[in-house]
N, C-alpha and C positions, 0 to 999 in steps of 0.2 A: 420152866425150870431153868431157862437160860437167864431170866431176869432176875431170879433168885440167885445164882452164881454170881452175876455181875454186881448185885446189890451186897453180896457177902465180900466181894473183893473190894469194893468201894469202902465199906465200913471197916475191913481189915486194913485198908492203906491208912485211912483216917486215924484209926487207933494207935497205929504203929508211928503215925508222925507226930502225935500229939506229945510224946516225951521230949522232943527235940525242942518244943516251944515252952515246954513247961518252966524252964529254968530262967527265961526272960520275959519281963512284961512286954505285952504289945502295947505300943504308942497308938494313940489314936491319930488319925488323918492331920488334925491340927498342930500335933506335937511333932509329926514326921515332918510337915512343912516348915515348922519353926526351927527345928533341927538342923534341916536343909538350909534355911537362911543363916543360921549360926554358922555352920560350916563355912559359907562363903566370907562371912565377917572374920571369922578366925583365920582363914586361909589368906586374906589380904594383907599383902606386904607393906602396903602404904598405912595400913593401922597398926602395924606390928604383929607379924604372924606369930600364931601359936600353935602348940602341938595339936594335930587334927587327926591323925592315924586311928585312933581309937574310935572317935566320933563318926568317920568315914565308914569304917568297918561296920559300926553300929548301924548306921543309915541304910548300908548297903543289905543287912541282915534284915532289918525293918521293912525293906522295899519288897521283900518276898509275900506274894500273896496280895499285893495292892493293887488297883487298877492303875493302867497307864495315865489316866487322866492326873493322877495324884502324884506319881514318880515323875512324870513330865513337868508338872508344876514345881516339884521339888527341885529339879534340875535347873528350872528357869529362876527360881527365887535364889539359889546358889550363885547363879551367874549375876544375877541383878545385884546381889550383895557385893559380890567381887568388884563390879563397876562402880557402885556407889562408893567402894572404898576409896577409890583412885581421886576422890573429889578434892579440889583445892580450897573449897569453902570450909573454914575453920569450924564454924557454928555447925555445919553438916556432919562434919568429921566427929566432933564432940558429941553429937547425938548417936551416931554409929558406935562410938566406943563406948557410950552409955548402955546402949542396947547389948553390946557383945559381953561386957563386963556386969550386965545387970541380968535380963532374961536368959541370955545363952550361958550364963555361968553354970546353971543346973545341969545342963547337957556336957559342957566341956569338963565340969569337976567330977560329974559322975562317971565319964569315960576314963578320966585320969585316974581315978580311984579304982575302975575297975580292971584296968590294965596293969 
């Protein structure tokens, strides 16, 4: 009887939480990691800082329910991108800007449009 009550409680909790996630699409781990790197590139003052408030909020909400290995890797990728942005090498800087203005544009544009 106790197992049944616990099972029903778990199911009820899961069902009540479902509408909270229904409004926004869940990113894959790969998307989450790419968005984290993009946040670092967009936050880099040396590359020309872009508005990142909406993307940072989206990453925070997408972190919910992910394993610590993924969220920790996201933090590392963000920090790495910030460090890379400080480069004095113009060719490397051009590649980083191309990444930010190419691959990252989808994350940044979607977040600006959503806010």
